[in-house]
N, C-alpha and C positions, 0 to 999 in steps of 0.2 A: 458703462458700467457700474452700478453700485460696488457700493465693499461686498464682500459676502460675509453671512452671519455669526457663520460657524467652525471658523480653524481655525486649530490648533495651533496650537507653540512648532508640535515637529510637524504639525502637514505644513507649513512652513515653511521648515530650515526643509523640508524635502523639495520642493515647490524652487527653492534660492540653488538650489544645486546649479540649475537653466545655466546660472550665475556667474557657477563658479566661486558659489562657499560652500563653503565645507565646515564641519562641527571640530573649532580648535581647541573650547575646551567646556565644564559646564560645571559648575559651581551655584547648589542647593538647586534649583525648579528652576535657574535660565541657566542656557545655552548660548554659548561669543560664537556669531559664527568670520569667515575669513574670507576671502576672499584679493585674488593679486590683479588681479585682469587690468585693473587702470591705478594701479599701486596700492598698496598696499592701504586695504582698510578690514574694520571691524563692525559688527553691528551684535548687539545683543536683545536675543528672542524669550520674553514666559517660556515656559515649558505646559500651559495651563494650558484644560480638554479646551478650554474658548479664549479664543484671543479676545478681549472689548478692543468693540469698533474705535476708540482712544488712539490705541495704542496699535491697534493694526496698518489705521492711519496713518501713524506716525511711523513704524518702521514703515510705513511704501514711502514716503516722505524720502526719509533721508536714502531708503535703494536706490529712488528715480533717480535724487538727487544724485546723488554716488554712483548714476548709469550715465547721469545726463541728458538724463525723459523725460515723458510731460509722466506724471504719477497716475492716470490711465488710459496710456498704453501698456502700461508695467501691471497697471489690475488685470487690463485685458489678457495682458500676452499669460501671466502665468495661470487664472484662474475661468480662461476661457471666455471666446462673447456672449455664446450663446444664454448664461445661464443667466 
């Protein structure tokens, strides 16, 4: 499955709640998500209307690496297999 092209930072933050990520702070147009599933982990994402594909790809790689899963599985789990 390809990475979606129309994901906003806010939508991504909501989808990541599934993995225990919660907004811990906001500075300007960026939010910092924190999770404690496998030790404390922070990731900053822009709250832009539509994230650039490279930015989204980088965020998903970081999160998949933290969760010790393959990025493709994370994409399918977050955005659905049939899209």
